[in-house]
Each structure stands twice: as structure tokens, then as C-alpha cells.
SEFIZA-3560 file (N, C-alpha, C; in Angstrom, 3 decimals):
REM SEFIZA-3560
<numar><xx>-32.978</xx><yy>-18.307</yy><zz>12.041</zz><atom>N</atom></numar>
<numar><xx>-32.955</xx><yy>-16.938</yy><zz>11.596</zz><atom>CA</atom></numar>
<numar><xx>-31.597</xx><yy>-16.316</yy><zz>11.904</zz><atom>C</atom></numar>
<numar><xx>-31.061</xx><yy>-15.603</yy><zz>10.955</zz><atom>N</atom></numar>
<numar><xx>-29.776</xx><yy>-14.950</yy><zz>11.105</zz><atom>CA</atom></numar>
<numar><xx>-29.919</xx><yy>-13.735</yy><zz>12.016</zz><atom>C</atom></numar>
<numar><xx>-29.002</xx><yy>-13.611</yy><zz>12.971</zz><atom>N</atom></numar>
<numar><xx>-28.999</xx><yy>-12.461</yy><zz>13.880</zz><atom>CA</atom></numar>
<numar><xx>-27.809</xx><yy>-11.576</yy><zz>13.541</zz><atom>C</atom></numar>
<numar><xx>-28.032</xx><yy>-10.268</yy><zz>13.541</zz><atom>N</atom></numar>
<numar><xx>-26.965</xx><yy>-9.312</yy><zz>13.265</zz><atom>CA</atom></numar>
<numar><xx>-26.844</xx><yy>-8.367</yy><zz>14.446</zz><atom>C</atom></numar>
<numar><xx>-25.637</xx><yy>-8.294</yy><zz>15.005</zz><atom>N</atom></numar>
<numar><xx>-25.356</xx><yy>-7.435</yy><zz>16.155</zz><atom>CA</atom></numar>
<numar><xx>-24.232</xx><yy>-6.474</yy><zz>15.790</zz><atom>C</atom></numar>
<numar><xx>-24.319</xx><yy>-5.241</yy><zz>16.259</zz><atom>N</atom></numar>
<numar><xx>-23.262</xx><yy>-4.250</yy><zz>16.033</zz><atom>CA</atom></numar>
<numar><xx>-22.544</xx><yy>-3.991</yy><zz>17.345</zz><atom>C</atom></numar>
<numar><xx>-21.211</xx><yy>-3.980</yy><zz>17.277</zz><atom>N</atom></numar>
<numar><xx>-20.374</xx><yy>-3.615</yy><zz>18.422</zz><atom>CA</atom></numar>
<numar><xx>-19.318</xx><yy>-2.642</yy><zz>17.919</zz><atom>C</atom></numar>
<numar><xx>-19.609</xx><yy>-1.369</yy><zz>17.971</zz><atom>N</atom></numar>
<numar><xx>-18.689</xx><yy>-0.370</yy><zz>17.449</zz><atom>CA</atom></numar>
<numar><xx>-18.533</xx><yy>-0.528</yy><zz>15.951</zz><atom>C</atom></numar>
<numar><xx>-17.288</xx><yy>-0.737</yy><zz>15.509</zz><atom>N</atom></numar>
<numar><xx>-16.998</xx><yy>-0.908</yy><zz>14.083</zz><atom>CA</atom></numar>
<numar><xx>-17.085</xx><yy>-2.368</yy><zz>13.654</zz><atom>C</atom></numar>
<numar><xx>-17.490</xx><yy>-3.232</yy><zz>14.583</zz><atom>N</atom></numar>
<numar><xx>-17.572</xx><yy>-4.662</yy><zz>14.278</zz><atom>CA</atom></numar>
<numar><xx>-19.028</xx><yy>-5.067</yy><zz>14.168</zz><atom>C</atom></numar>
<numar><xx>-19.315</xx><yy>-5.879</yy><zz>13.150</zz><atom>N</atom></numar>
<numar><xx>-20.643</xx><yy>-6.451</yy><zz>12.984</zz><atom>CA</atom></numar>
<numar><xx>-20.530</xx><yy>-7.949</yy><zz>13.178</zz><atom>C</atom></numar>
<numar><xx>-21.375</xx><yy>-8.508</yy><zz>14.029</zz><atom>N</atom></numar>
<numar><xx>-21.377</xx><yy>-9.946</yy><zz>14.299</zz><atom>CA</atom></numar>
<numar><xx>-22.625</xx><yy>-10.544</yy><zz>13.669</zz><atom>C</atom></numar>
<numar><xx>-22.413</xx><yy>-11.552</yy><zz>12.843</zz><atom>N</atom></numar>
<numar><xx>-23.517</xx><yy>-12.264</yy><zz>12.209</zz><atom>CA</atom></numar>
<numar><xx>-23.555</xx><yy>-13.659</yy><zz>12.800</zz><atom>C</atom></numar>
<numar><xx>-24.641</xx><yy>-13.983</yy><zz>13.463</zz><atom>N</atom></numar>
<numar><xx>-24.812</xx><yy>-15.291</yy><zz>14.085</zz><atom>CA</atom></numar>
<numar><xx>-25.621</xx><yy>-16.165</yy><zz>13.133</zz><atom>C</atom></numar>
<numar><xx>-25.029</xx><yy>-17.270</yy><zz>12.728</zz><atom>N</atom></numar>
<numar><xx>-25.661</xx><yy>-18.141</yy><zz>11.745</zz><atom>CA</atom></numar>
<numar><xx>-26.707</xx><yy>-19.054</yy><zz>12.383</zz><atom>C</atom></numar>
<numar><xx>-27.532</xx><yy>-19.625</yy><zz>11.516</zz><atom>N</atom></numar>
<numar><xx>-28.427</xx><yy>-20.705</yy><zz>11.918</zz><atom>CA</atom></numar>
<numar><xx>-27.618</xx><yy>-21.993</yy><zz>11.987</zz><atom>C</atom></numar>
<numar><xx>-28.276</xx><yy>-23.107</yy><zz>12.224</zz><atom>N</atom></numar>
<numar><xx>-27.609</xx><yy>-24.402</yy><zz>12.298</zz><atom>CA</atom></numar>
<numar><xx>-27.121</xx><yy>-24.887</yy><zz>10.932</zz><atom>C</atom></numar>
<numar><xx>-27.799</xx><yy>-24.458</yy><zz>9.873</zz><atom>N</atom></numar>
<numar><xx>-27.452</xx><yy>-24.934</yy><zz>8.527</zz><atom>CA</atom></numar>
<numar><xx>-27.371</xx><yy>-23.763</yy><zz>7.544</zz><atom>C</atom></numar>
<numar><xx>-26.378</xx><yy>-23.828</yy><zz>6.668</zz><atom>N</atom></numar>
<numar><xx>-26.351</xx><yy>-22.956</yy><zz>5.500</zz><atom>CA</atom></numar>
<numar><xx>-26.267</xx><yy>-23.904</yy><zz>4.312</zz><atom>C</atom></numar>
<numar><xx>-27.403</xx><yy>-24.080</yy><zz>3.656</zz><atom>N</atom></numar>
<numar><xx>-27.486</xx><yy>-25.053</yy><zz>2.575</zz><atom>CA</atom></numar>
<numar><xx>-28.210</xx><yy>-24.444</yy><zz>1.380</zz><atom>C</atom></numar>
<numar><xx>-28.505</xx><yy>-25.257</yy><zz>0.397</zz><atom>N</atom></numar>
<numar><xx>-29.144</xx><yy>-24.794</yy><zz>-0.824</zz><atom>CA</atom></numar>
<numar><xx>-30.477</xx><yy>-24.114</yy><zz>-0.551</zz><atom>C</atom></numar>
<numar><xx>-31.195</xx><yy>-24.592</yy><zz>0.444</zz><atom>N</atom></numar>
<numar><xx>-32.512</xx><yy>-24.036</yy><zz>0.734</zz><atom>CA</atom></numar>
<numar><xx>-32.470</xx><yy>-22.649</yy><zz>1.361</zz><atom>C</atom></numar>
<numar><xx>-31.422</xx><yy>-22.346</yy><zz>2.123</zz><atom>N</atom></numar>
<numar><xx>-31.426</xx><yy>-21.062</yy><zz>2.820</zz><atom>CA</atom></numar>
<numar><xx>-30.224</xx><yy>-20.164</yy><zz>2.537</zz><atom>C</atom></numar>
<numar><xx>-29.297</xx><yy>-20.577</yy><zz>1.689</zz><atom>N</atom></numar>
<numar><xx>-28.109</xx><yy>-19.763</yy><zz>1.423</zz><atom>CA</atom></numar>
<numar><xx>-28.472</xx><yy>-18.415</yy><zz>0.810</zz><atom>C</atom></numar>
<numar><xx>-29.439</xx><yy>-18.412</yy><zz>-0.099</zz><atom>N</atom></numar>
<numar><xx>-29.863</xx><yy>-17.156</yy><zz>-0.707</zz><atom>CA</atom></numar>
<numar><xx>-30.441</xx><yy>-16.194</yy><zz>0.311</zz><atom>C</atom></numar>
<numar><xx>-31.255</xx><yy>-16.708</yy><zz>1.218</zz><atom>N</atom></numar>
<numar><xx>-31.830</xx><yy>-15.867</yy><zz>2.265</zz><atom>CA</atom></numar>
<numar><xx>-30.746</xx><yy>-15.378</yy><zz>3.226</zz><atom>C</atom></numar>
<numar><xx>-29.788</xx><yy>-16.253</yy><zz>3.565</zz><atom>N</atom></numar>
<numar><xx>-28.679</xx><yy>-15.857</yy><zz>4.426</zz><atom>CA</atom></numar>
<numar><xx>-27.913</xx><yy>-14.704</yy><zz>3.785</zz><atom>C</atom></numar>
<numar><xx>-27.661</xx><yy>-14.801</yy><zz>2.497</zz><atom>N</atom></numar>
<numar><xx>-26.943</xx><yy>-13.743</yy><zz>1.784</zz><atom>CA</atom></numar>
<numar><xx>-27.733</xx><yy>-12.435</yy><zz>1.817</zz><atom>C</atom></numar>
<numar><xx>-29.039</xx><yy>-12.502</yy><zz>1.591</zz><atom>N</atom></numar>
<numar><xx>-29.888</xx><yy>-11.303</yy><zz>1.654</zz><atom>CA</atom></numar>
<numar><xx>-29.908</xx><yy>-10.715</yy><zz>3.059</zz><atom>C</atom></numar>
<numar><xx>-29.956</xx><yy>-11.573</yy><zz>4.062</zz><atom>N</atom></numar>
<numar><xx>-30.003</xx><yy>-11.122</yy><zz>5.455</zz><atom>CA</atom></numar>
<numar><xx>-28.763</xx><yy>-10.324</yy><zz>5.841</zz><atom>C</atom></numar>
<numar><xx>-27.604</xx><yy>-10.733</yy><zz>5.336</zz><atom>N</atom></numar>
<numar><xx>-26.361</xx><yy>-10.088</yy><zz>5.773</zz><atom>CA</atom></numar>
<numar><xx>-25.976</xx><yy>-8.876</yy><zz>4.936</zz><atom>C</atom></numar>
<numar><xx>-26.576</xx><yy>-8.681</yy><zz>3.781</zz><atom>N</atom></numar>
<numar><xx>-26.223</xx><yy>-7.552</yy><zz>2.920</zz><atom>CA</atom></numar>
<numar><xx>-26.309</xx><yy>-6.203</yy><zz>3.634</zz><atom>C</atom></numar>
<numar><xx>-27.362</xx><yy>-5.921</yy><zz>4.404</zz><atom>N</atom></numar>
<numar><xx>-27.420</xx><yy>-4.613</yy><zz>5.076</zz><atom>CA</atom></numar>
<numar><xx>-26.282</xx><yy>-4.394</yy><zz>6.083</zz><atom>C</atom></numar>
<numar><xx>-25.645</xx><yy>-5.457</yy><zz>6.537</zz><atom>N</atom></numar>
<numar><xx>-24.573</xx><yy>-5.341</yy><zz>7.525</zz><atom>CA</atom></numar>
<numar><xx>-23.236</xx><yy>-4.977</yy><zz>6.882</zz><atom>C</atom></numar>
<numar><xx>-23.152</xx><yy>-5.071</yy><zz>5.566</zz><atom>N</atom></numar>
<numar><xx>-21.892</xx><yy>-4.797</yy><zz>4.880</zz><atom>CA</atom></numar>
<numar><xx>-21.773</xx><yy>-3.303</yy><zz>4.619</zz><atom>C</atom></numar>
<numar><xx>-20.835</xx><yy>-2.683</yy><zz>5.326</zz><atom>N</atom></numar>
<numar><xx>-20.614</xx><yy>-1.246</yy><zz>5.225</zz><atom>CA</atom></numar>
<numar><xx>-19.134</xx><yy>-0.985</yy><zz>5.047</zz><atom>C</atom></numar>
<numar><xx>-18.805</xx><yy>0.163</yy><zz>4.495</zz><atom>N</atom></numar>
<numar><xx>-17.411</xx><yy>0.531</yy><zz>4.278</zz><atom>CA</atom></numar>
<numar><xx>-16.638</xx><yy>0.499</yy><zz>5.599</zz><atom>C</atom></numar>
<numar><xx>-15.514</xx><yy>-0.186</yy><zz>5.585</zz><atom>N</atom></numar>
<numar><xx>-14.633</xx><yy>-0.249</yy><zz>6.736</zz><atom>CA</atom></numar>
<numar><xx>-15.096</xx><yy>-1.141</yy><zz>7.872</zz><atom>C</atom></numar>
<numar><xx>-16.131</xx><yy>-1.913</yy><zz>7.655</zz><atom>N</atom></numar>
<numar><xx>-16.668</xx><yy>-2.751</yy><zz>8.725</zz><atom>CA</atom></numar>
<numar><xx>-15.804</xx><yy>-4.001</yy><zz>8.916</zz><atom>C</atom></numar>
<numar><xx>-15.639</xx><yy>-4.403</yy><zz>10.143</zz><atom>N</atom></numar>
<numar><xx>-15.028</xx><yy>-5.686</yy><zz>10.450</zz><atom>CA</atom></numar>
<numar><xx>-16.167</xx><yy>-6.651</yy><zz>10.719</zz><atom>C</atom></numar>
<numar><xx>-16.176</xx><yy>-7.752</yy><zz>9.999</zz><atom>N</atom></numar>
<numar><xx>-17.286</xx><yy>-8.694</yy><zz>10.051</zz><atom>CA</atom></numar>
<numar><xx>-16.853</xx><yy>-9.976</yy><zz>10.744</zz><atom>C</atom></numar>
<numar><xx>-17.636</xx><yy>-10.387</yy><zz>11.730</zz><atom>N</atom></numar>
<numar><xx>-17.403</xx><yy>-11.650</yy><zz>12.426</zz><atom>CA</atom></numar>
<numar><xx>-18.606</xx><yy>-12.551</yy><zz>12.182</zz><atom>C</atom></numar>
<numar><xx>-18.357</xx><yy>-13.739</yy><zz>11.670</zz><atom>N</atom></numar>
<numar><xx>-19.429</xx><yy>-14.702</yy><zz>11.473</zz><atom>CA</atom></numar>
<numar><xx>-19.332</xx><yy>-15.699</yy><zz>12.628</zz><atom>C</atom></numar>
<numar><xx>-20.304</xx><yy>-15.618</yy><zz>13.528</zz><atom>N</atom></numar>
<numar><xx>-20.347</xx><yy>-16.472</yy><zz>14.714</zz><atom>CA</atom></numar>
<numar><xx>-21.029</xx><yy>-17.784</yy><zz>14.340</zz><atom>C</atom></numar>
<numar><xx>-20.250</xx><yy>-18.854</yy><zz>14.349</zz><atom>N</atom></numar>
<numar><xx>-20.722</xx><yy>-20.174</yy><zz>13.908</zz><atom>CA</atom></numar>
<numar><xx>-21.050</xx><yy>-21.103</yy><zz>15.069</zz><atom>C</atom></numar>
<numar><xx>-21.369</xx><yy>-20.546</yy><zz>16.217</zz><atom>N</atom></numar>
<numar><xx>-21.670</xx><yy>-21.354</yy><zz>17.392</zz><atom>CA</atom></numar>
<numar><xx>-22.721</xx><yy>-22.415</yy><zz>17.106</zz><atom>C</atom></numar>
<numar><xx>-23.782</xx><yy>-22.047</yy><zz>16.394</zz><atom>N</atom></numar>
<numar><xx>-24.880</xx><yy>-22.973</yy><zz>16.117</zz><atom>CA</atom></numar>
<numar><xx>-24.732</xx><yy>-23.726</yy><zz>14.797</zz><atom>C</atom></numar>
<numar><xx>-23.742</xx><yy>-23.379</yy><zz>13.984</zz><atom>N</atom></numar>
<numar><xx>-23.599</xx><yy>-23.961</yy><zz>12.648</zz><atom>CA</atom></numar>
<numar><xx>-23.118</xx><yy>-25.410</yy><zz>12.713</zz><atom>C</atom></numar>
<numar><xx>-23.913</xx><yy>-26.315</yy><zz>12.155</zz><atom>N</atom></numar>
<numar><xx>-23.557</xx><yy>-27.742</yy><zz>12.146</zz><atom>CA</atom></numar>
<numar><xx>-23.426</xx><yy>-28.304</yy><zz>10.746</zz><atom>C</atom></numar>
<numar><xx>-23.899</xx><yy>-27.570</yy><zz>9.725</zz><atom>N</atom></numar>
<numar><xx>-23.839</xx><yy>-28.070</yy><zz>8.351</zz><atom>CA</atom></numar>
<numar><xx>-23.697</xx><yy>-26.906</yy><zz>7.384</zz><atom>C</atom></numar>
<numar><xx>-22.788</xx><yy>-27.062</yy><zz>6.406</zz><atom>N</atom></numar>
<numar><xx>-22.624</xx><yy>-26.057</yy><zz>5.372</zz><atom>CA</atom></numar>
<numar><xx>-22.443</xx><yy>-26.742</yy><zz>4.030</zz><atom>C</atom></numar>
<numar><xx>-23.295</xx><yy>-26.396</yy><zz>3.087</zz><atom>N</atom></numar>
<numar><xx>-23.212</xx><yy>-26.928</yy><zz>1.727</zz><atom>CA</atom></numar>
<numar><xx>-22.354</xx><yy>-25.989</yy><zz>0.874</zz><atom>C</atom></numar>
<numar><xx>-22.088</xx><yy>-26.392</yy><zz>-0.345</zz><atom>N</atom></numar>
<numar><xx>-21.284</xx><yy>-25.572</yy><zz>-1.249</zz><atom>CA</atom></numar>
<numar><xx>-21.927</xx><yy>-24.215</yy><zz>-1.498</zz><atom>C</atom></numar>
<numar><xx>-23.242</xx><yy>-24.145</yy><zz>-1.446</zz><atom>N</atom></numar>
<numar><xx>-23.919</xx><yy>-22.854</yy><zz>-1.617</zz><atom>CA</atom></numar>
<numar><xx>-23.572</xx><yy>-21.909</yy><zz>-0.465</zz><atom>C</atom></numar>
<numar><xx>-23.381</xx><yy>-22.445</yy><zz>0.718</zz><atom>N</atom></numar>
<numar><xx>-22.949</xx><yy>-21.638</yy><zz>1.859</zz><atom>CA</atom></numar>
<numar><xx>-21.520</xx><yy>-21.149</yy><zz>1.685</zz><atom>C</atom></numar>
<numar><xx>-20.667</xx><yy>-22.007</yy><zz>1.128</zz><atom>N</atom></numar>
<numar><xx>-19.284</xx><yy>-21.601</yy><zz>0.859</zz><atom>CA</atom></numar>
<numar><xx>-19.245</xx><yy>-20.469</yy><zz>-0.160</zz><atom>C</atom></numar>
<numar><xx>-20.128</xx><yy>-20.533</yy><zz>-1.150</zz><atom>N</atom></numar>
<numar><xx>-20.200</xx><yy>-19.475</yy><zz>-2.158</zz><atom>CA</atom></numar>
<numar><xx>-20.559</xx><yy>-18.145</yy><zz>-1.499</zz><atom>C</atom></numar>
<numar><xx>-21.524</xx><yy>-18.167</yy><zz>-0.579</zz><atom>N</atom></numar>
<numar><xx>-21.921</xx><yy>-16.942</yy><zz>0.126</zz><atom>CA</atom></numar>
<numar><xx>-20.750</xx><yy>-16.410</yy><zz>0.955</zz><atom>C</atom></numar>
<numar><xx>-20.040</xx><yy>-17.291</yy><zz>1.640</zz><atom>N</atom></numar>
<numar><xx>-18.874</xx><yy>-16.858</yy><zz>2.423</zz><atom>CA</atom></numar>
<numar><xx>-17.827</xx><yy>-16.203</yy><zz>1.540</zz><atom>C</atom></numar>
<numar><xx>-17.548</xx><yy>-16.812</yy><zz>0.391</zz><atom>N</atom></numar>
<numar><xx>-16.532</xx><yy>-16.280</yy><zz>-0.505</zz><atom>CA</atom></numar>
<numar><xx>-16.939</xx><yy>-14.909</yy><zz>-1.046</zz><atom>C</atom></numar>
<numar><xx>-18.159</xx><yy>-14.775</yy><zz>-1.500</zz><atom>N</atom></numar>
<numar><xx>-18.589</xx><yy>-13.474</yy><zz>-2.039</zz><atom>CA</atom></numar>
<numar><xx>-18.625</xx><yy>-12.411</yy><zz>-0.945</zz><atom>C</atom></numar>
<numar><xx>-19.015</xx><yy>-12.796</yy><zz>0.265</zz><atom>N</atom></numar>
<numar><xx>-19.040</xx><yy>-11.853</yy><zz>1.377</zz><atom>CA</atom></numar>
<numar><xx>-17.621</xx><yy>-11.428</yy><zz>1.747</zz><atom>C</atom></numar>
<numar><xx>-16.711</xx><yy>-12.394</yy><zz>1.811</zz><atom>N</atom></numar>
<numar><xx>-15.313</xx><yy>-12.088</yy><zz>2.129</zz><atom>CA</atom></numar>
<numar><xx>-14.727</xx><yy>-11.131</yy><zz>1.105</zz><atom>C</atom></numar>
<numar><xx>-14.996</xx><yy>-11.374</yy><zz>-0.165</zz><atom>N</atom></numar>
<numar><xx>-14.475</xx><yy>-10.478</yy><zz>-1.216</zz><atom>CA</atom></numar>
<numar><xx>-15.053</xx><yy>-9.075</yy><zz>-1.071</zz><atom>C</atom></numar>
<numar><xx>-16.337</xx><yy>-8.969</yy><zz>-0.803</zz><atom>N</atom></numar>
<numar><xx>-16.954</xx><yy>-7.651</yy><zz>-0.644</zz><atom>CA</atom></numar>
<numar><xx>-16.360</xx><yy>-6.908</yy><zz>0.550</zz><atom>C</atom></numar>
<numar><xx>-16.249</xx><yy>-7.595</yy><zz>1.670</zz><atom>N</atom></numar>
<numar><xx>-15.755</xx><yy>-6.957</yy><zz>2.888</zz><atom>CA</atom></numar>
<numar><xx>-14.301</xx><yy>-6.533</yy><zz>2.747</zz><atom>C</atom></numar>
<numar><xx>-13.449</xx><yy>-7.418</yy><zz>2.252</zz><atom>N</atom></numar>
<numar><xx>-12.019</xx><yy>-7.118</yy><zz>2.224</zz><atom>CA</atom></numar>
<numar><xx>-11.588</xx><yy>-6.303</yy><zz>1.014</zz><atom>C</atom></numar>
<numar><xx>-12.118</xx><yy>-6.589</yy><zz>-0.143</zz><atom>N</atom></numar>
<numar><xx>-11.656</xx><yy>-5.904</yy><zz>-1.355</zz><atom>CA</atom></numar>
<numar><xx>-12.417</xx><yy>-4.622</yy><zz>-1.645</zz><atom>C</atom></numar>
<numar><xx>-13.719</xx><yy>-4.647</yy><zz>-1.511</zz><atom>N</atom></numar>
<numar><xx>-14.520</xx><yy>-3.489</yy><zz>-1.898</zz><atom>CA</atom></numar>
<numar><xx>-14.742</xx><yy>-2.513</yy><zz>-0.755</zz><atom>C</atom></numar>
<numar><xx>-14.859</xx><yy>-3.036</yy><zz>0.475</zz><atom>N</atom></numar>
<numar><xx>-15.214</xx><yy>-2.187</yy><zz>1.601</zz><atom>CA</atom></numar>
<numar><xx>-14.056</xx><yy>-1.900</yy><zz>2.549</zz><atom>C</atom></numar>
<numar><xx>-12.912</xx><yy>-2.555</yy><zz>2.338</zz><atom>N</atom></numar>
<numar><xx>-11.728</xx><yy>-2.287</yy><zz>3.145</zz><atom>CA</atom></numar>
<numar><xx>-11.794</xx><yy>-2.768</yy><zz>4.578</zz><atom>C</atom></numar>
<numar><xx>-12.624</xx><yy>-3.755</yy><zz>4.849</zz><atom>N</atom></numar>
<numar><xx>-12.739</xx><yy>-4.288</yy><zz>6.199</zz><atom>CA</atom></numar>
<numar><xx>-12.041</xx><yy>-5.631</yy><zz>6.338</zz><atom>C</atom></numar>
<numar><xx>-12.300</xx><yy>-6.289</yy><zz>7.439</zz><atom>N</atom></numar>
<numar><xx>-11.751</xx><yy>-7.606</yy><zz>7.735</zz><atom>CA</atom></numar>
<numar><xx>-12.902</xx><yy>-8.559</yy><zz>8.007</zz><atom>C</atom></numar>
<numar><xx>-12.659</xx><yy>-9.843</yy><zz>7.787</zz><atom>N</atom></numar>
<numar><xx>-13.687</xx><yy>-10.843</yy><zz>8.061</zz><atom>CA</atom></numar>
<numar><xx>-13.058</xx><yy>-12.026</yy><zz>8.761</zz><atom>C</atom></numar>
<numar><xx>-13.781</xx><yy>-12.566</yy><zz>9.746</zz><atom>N</atom></numar>
<numar><xx>-13.332</xx><yy>-13.783</yy><zz>10.405</zz><atom>CA</atom></numar>
<numar><xx>-14.542</xx><yy>-14.614</yy><zz>10.797</zz><atom>C</atom></numar>
<numar><xx>-14.288</xx><yy>-15.895</yy><zz>10.992</zz><atom>N</atom></numar>
<numar><xx>-15.323</xx><yy>-16.825</yy><zz>11.461</zz><atom>CA</atom></numar>
<numar><xx>-14.900</xx><yy>-17.285</yy><zz>12.851</zz><atom>C</atom></numar>
<numar><xx>-15.855</xx><yy>-17.307</yy><zz>13.785</zz><atom>N</atom></numar>
<numar><xx>-15.543</xx><yy>-17.705</yy><zz>15.150</zz><atom>CA</atom></numar>
<numar><xx>-16.421</xx><yy>-18.873</yy><zz>15.577</zz><atom>C</atom></numar>
<numar><xx>-15.954</xx><yy>-19.594</yy><zz>16.583</zz><atom>N</atom></numar>
<numar><xx>-16.687</xx><yy>-20.722</yy><zz>17.174</zz><atom>CA</atom></numar>
<numar><xx>-16.983</xx><yy>-21.806</yy><zz>16.133</zz><atom>C</atom></numar>
<numar><xx>-16.016</xx><yy>-22.068</yy><zz>15.272</zz><atom>N</atom></numar>
<numar><xx>-16.181</xx><yy>-23.057</yy><zz>14.199</zz><atom>CA</atom></numar>
<numar><xx>-15.910</xx><yy>-24.445</yy><zz>14.764</zz><atom>C</atom></numar>
<numar><xx>-16.886</xx><yy>-25.350</yy><zz>14.618</zz><atom>N</atom></numar>
<numar><xx>-16.703</xx><yy>-26.708</yy><zz>15.141</zz><atom>CA</atom></numar>
<numar><xx>-15.800</xx><yy>-27.535</yy><zz>14.210</zz><atom>C</atom></numar>
<numar><xx>-15.411</xx><yy>-28.715</yy><zz>14.656</zz><atom>N</atom></numar>
<numar><xx>-14.464</xx><yy>-29.537</yy><zz>13.905</zz><atom>CA</atom></numar>
<numar><xx>-14.983</xx><yy>-29.948</yy><zz>12.529</zz><atom>C</atom></numar>
<numar><xx>-16.277</xx><yy>-30.261</yy><zz>12.415</zz><atom>N</atom></numar>
<numar><xx>-16.833</xx><yy>-30.672</yy><zz>11.121</zz><atom>CA</atom></numar>
<numar><xx>-16.787</xx><yy>-29.535</yy><zz>10.109</zz><atom>C</atom></numar>
<numar><xx>-17.204</xx><yy>-28.356</yy><zz>10.522</zz><atom>N</atom></numar>
<numar><xx>-17.190</xx><yy>-27.198</yy><zz>9.624</zz><atom>CA</atom></numar>
<numar><xx>-15.746</xx><yy>-26.812</yy><zz>9.304</zz><atom>C</atom></numar>
<numar><xx>-14.862</xx><yy>-26.886</yy><zz>10.293</zz><atom>N</atom></numar>
<numar><xx>-13.460</xx><yy>-26.581</yy><zz>10.041</zz><atom>CA</atom></numar>
<numar><xx>-12.883</xx><yy>-27.534</yy><zz>8.999</zz><atom>C</atom></numar>
<numar><xx>-13.259</xx><yy>-28.807</yy><zz>9.075</zz><atom>N</atom></numar>
<numar><xx>-12.793</xx><yy>-29.782</yy><zz>8.085</zz><atom>CA</atom></numar>
<numar><xx>-13.211</xx><yy>-29.405</yy><zz>6.672</zz><atom>C</atom></numar>
<numar><xx>-14.438</xx><yy>-28.935</yy><zz>6.516</zz><atom>N</atom></numar>
<numar><xx>-14.924</xx><yy>-28.494</yy><zz>5.200</zz><atom>CA</atom></numar>
<numar><xx>-14.137</xx><yy>-27.274</yy><zz>4.734</zz><atom>C</atom></numar>
<numar><xx>-13.928</xx><yy>-26.318</yy><zz>5.635</zz><atom>N</atom></numar>
<numar><xx>-13.198</xx><yy>-25.104</yy><zz>5.287</zz><atom>CA</atom></numar>
<numar><xx>-11.745</xx><yy>-25.405</yy><zz>4.938</zz><atom>C</atom></numar>
<numar><xx>-11.163</xx><yy>-26.361</yy><zz>5.633</zz><atom>N</atom></numar>
<numar><xx>-9.777</xx><yy>-26.746</yy><zz>5.350</zz><atom>CA</atom></numar>
<numar><xx>-9.675</xx><yy>-27.461</yy><zz>4.006</zz><atom>C</atom></numar>
<numar><xx>-10.590</xx><yy>-28.397</yy><zz>3.756</zz><atom>N</atom></numar>
<numar><xx>-10.576</xx><yy>-29.172</yy><zz>2.516</zz><atom>CA</atom></numar>
<numar><xx>-10.760</xx><yy>-28.270</yy><zz>1.289</zz><atom>C</atom></numar>
<numar><xx>-11.554</xx><yy>-27.224</yy><zz>1.428</zz><atom>N</atom></numar>
<numar><xx>-11.836</xx><yy>-26.343</yy><zz>0.302</zz><atom>CA</atom></numar>
<numar><xx>-10.872</xx><yy>-25.157</yy><zz>0.201</zz><atom>C</atom></numar>
<numar><xx>-9.931</xx><yy>-25.051</yy><zz>1.123</zz><atom>N</atom></numar>
<numar><xx>-8.928</xx><yy>-23.992</yy><zz>1.066</zz><atom>CA</atom></numar>
<numar><xx>-9.341</xx><yy>-22.678</yy><zz>1.704</zz><atom>C</atom></numar>
<numar><xx>-10.498</xx><yy>-22.633</yy><zz>2.327</zz><atom>N</atom></numar>
<numar><xx>-10.953</xx><yy>-21.401</yy><zz>2.951</zz><atom>CA</atom></numar>
<numar><xx>-10.077</xx><yy>-20.980</yy><zz>4.122</zz><atom>C</atom></numar>
<numar><xx>-9.374</xx><yy>-21.916</yy><zz>4.736</zz><atom>N</atom></numar>
<numar><xx>-8.526</xx><yy>-21.570</yy><zz>5.879</zz><atom>CA</atom></numar>
<numar><xx>-7.388</xx><yy>-20.633</yy><zz>5.454</zz><atom>C</atom></numar>
<numar><xx>-7.084</xx><yy>-20.597</yy><zz>4.166</zz><atom>N</atom></numar>
<numar><xx>-6.055</xx><yy>-19.687</yy><zz>3.674</zz><atom>CA</atom></numar>
<numar><xx>-6.632</xx><yy>-18.307</yy><zz>3.330</zz><atom>C</atom></numar>
<numar><xx>-7.948</xx><yy>-18.206</yy><zz>3.273</zz><atom>N</atom></numar>
<numar><xx>-8.597</xx><yy>-16.968</yy><zz>2.853</zz><atom>CA</atom></numar>
<numar><xx>-9.225</xx><yy>-16.174</yy><zz>3.993</zz><atom>C</atom></numar>
<numar><xx>-9.728</xx><yy>-16.887</yy><zz>4.987</zz><atom>N</atom></numar>
<numar><xx>-10.484</xx><yy>-16.271</yy><zz>6.076</zz><atom>CA</atom></numar>
<numar><xx>-9.865</xx><yy>-16.653</yy><zz>7.412</zz><atom>C</atom></numar>
<numar><xx>-9.770</xx><yy>-15.703</yy><zz>8.314</zz><atom>N</atom></numar>
<numar><xx>-9.323</xx><yy>-16.003</yy><zz>9.668</zz><atom>CA</atom></numar>
<numar><xx>-10.399</xx><yy>-16.836</yy><zz>10.342</zz><atom>C</atom></numar>
<numar><xx>-9.986</xx><yy>-17.966</yy><zz>10.901</zz><atom>N</atom></numar>
<numar><xx>-10.944</xx><yy>-18.885</yy><zz>11.517</zz><atom>CA</atom></numar>
<numar><xx>-10.501</xx><yy>-19.172</yy><zz>12.940</zz><atom>C</atom></numar>
<numar><xx>-11.439</xx><yy>-18.984</yy><zz>13.876</zz><atom>N</atom></numar>
<numar><xx>-11.206</xx><yy>-19.337</yy><zz>15.276</zz><atom>CA</atom></numar>
<numar><xx>-12.092</xx><yy>-20.517</yy><zz>15.596</zz><atom>C</atom></numar>
<numar><xx>-11.467</xx><yy>-21.613</yy><zz>16.003</zz><atom>N</atom></numar>
<numar><xx>-12.214</xx><yy>-22.847</yy><zz>16.279</zz><atom>CA</atom></numar>
<numar><xx>-12.895</xx><yy>-22.799</yy><zz>17.628</zz><atom>C</atom></numar>
<numar><xx>-13.928</xx><yy>-23.633</yy><zz>17.741</zz><atom>N</atom></numar>
<numar><xx>-14.684</xx><yy>-23.730</yy><zz>18.998</zz><atom>CA</atom></numar>
<numar><xx>-13.849</xx><yy>-24.380</yy><zz>20.076</zz><atom>C</atom></numar>
//
């Protein structure tokens, strides 16, 4: 289950272990209420061990909403080596600030 925490102007979204075809839609629905004008969004990937292309799509649409439409910032934290490899291969490292585990 996705957890959403607020810390001032920052919203932290803690992911489940997997973002895949089965749960990407629910993950996207879960985080929509957290997207507010001027919010800085942190996606905490401490538990994330697998991400499918559907998860990448959710990240991209969320990043665009936060940075372009809402004027905020987005970053991913505690990203393990496997997930970082996927993000690097797909070019996400050029789009989103990523802090490795």
C-alpha cells in the first residue's frame, strides 16, 4: 500500500515493493490527491525492488504534472542499484533527481 506523508511543503510518497502492470493504475490514483500547486514531491523507493514500464509511465506523467503544471520539484530517494539501472537505461536520470540507496 502506498503511504503519503506531508512535511511542510514537501510530500513524501513511499512506494510498495513493486510498481507493475497490476498495480500502476492504483499507484497513480493513490498519489493524485498529493499533487498540489507548488508541492515538492519525494518518491521514497526504500522498499521498491521492481518497476515495469507501466511504473515508468506513472513516474513520467507525475513528474510532468509536478514540474510543468504545478510548479514544484520531484525527486526519487533511496533508489537501489537495480531500479537505478532501469532509470538510467530509459533516460530518467536526466529528467528526475535521483538519490541512490
